[in-house]
N, C-alpha and C positions, 0 to 999 in steps of 0.2 A: 626642089628639087636637094635630095637627103644628102648629104655630107659626111663618111666617109671617114673613120680616123685613122685613115692609110691616107687621102686626100690630103691631112691637111699636114702634114709633113711634120709631125710634133720630135722634138729633142727623143733620143732612144731612152732616158728619164723617165723621162714624161708619159710618155708610148709606153713603157715598161710599167710604169704606173697604172693605167688605165685597162691596160690590157690582164695582171693581176687582181686589178681590185676585185672583186669578187671571191676567189675564190684559191688565191695566192699568199697569206699574208704575210711568210716569211718572204719572197721575191721582194712583194710591196713595199718592206721595208727596207730592206737593202734601197732599191730608190735613194735614203736619204743619208746624210751625213748623224755621225754621231750624237751630233749638239743642230739636227733640226729640231723645227718645232711645225705640230699640225695643231687648230683651231677648230674645232666642231660642237656643234649643238652647246656649248658656251662653257667649252671646256679647252684647257692644253693641255699636249702631251707633248714630252718631252723625251728625241731622243729614238733611236731604234726601237727599244726593246717596249716601252712606252708606245708607242706607232705601231708596233707590231697586235699588242694585246687591245687597243684598240681598237683597230681593222678586222680583228677573230669579234673581238665585242659585235659589231655592229652590222656585220659579216652574217654574223647569226638571228639578232633580233632583226632584222628586215630582213629582207625580200625585194630586189629593184636590179633595175638592169639602165648602165649607165653609156651614153652615145657620147663622145665628144663632138661640137658640132663647131664652132669656131675658136681659135687660136689667135692669137696676138703678141705682143710685147710693148711693153710701155715704161722707160723707166729702165732696162735692166730685170723687169717683171714679166716674167708666163703669163700670162693668161689664159685661161680655158676655161671655153661654155662648154656644158655637157648637159645632156638631158638625161635626167632621172625621174623611172618611172618606178613605183612599188610602192609597197603597204606599211607607208611613212606617214606624219601629218604633212600634208602639202603636196602629197603629189599628184597629178604628174605637174616638177620643177625644172627651173636652169637655172642652174648652179655655177657659181666661175669658181675655177679652184687658179690659184696664185703659187709659183713657182721662182724661186730662184734659183737659178745653177753656178 
C-alpha cells in the first residue's frame, strides 16, 4: 500500500519543503531559518540564500520526483524517508531527510 504525503501528517514546514521541492526554490528556502544548514552531494550550504541557490541548481540539473513514504521522530529530529526517481546517478533511491524544527 502506498503512503501519501498527506497521510504522513508531516509538520507544516516539512510538508511545505516537499510540496515546493521541485518548482519553487523561493518558498522552499523560506522553510529554513537564516542560519540553517543543508548538506547534499558532499557540499554544505548555509543560510537561506545559499539554500535557495542550491535548490535552484539541483532542480535544473536533475529531473526527478520525490515522494515522502515514512516519517519518524528521534531525539528531537524528524526523519523523513522519501522515494526519489529521476535522471541522477543511483536512481531510484530512498533518501532520509533530517529536520530539526
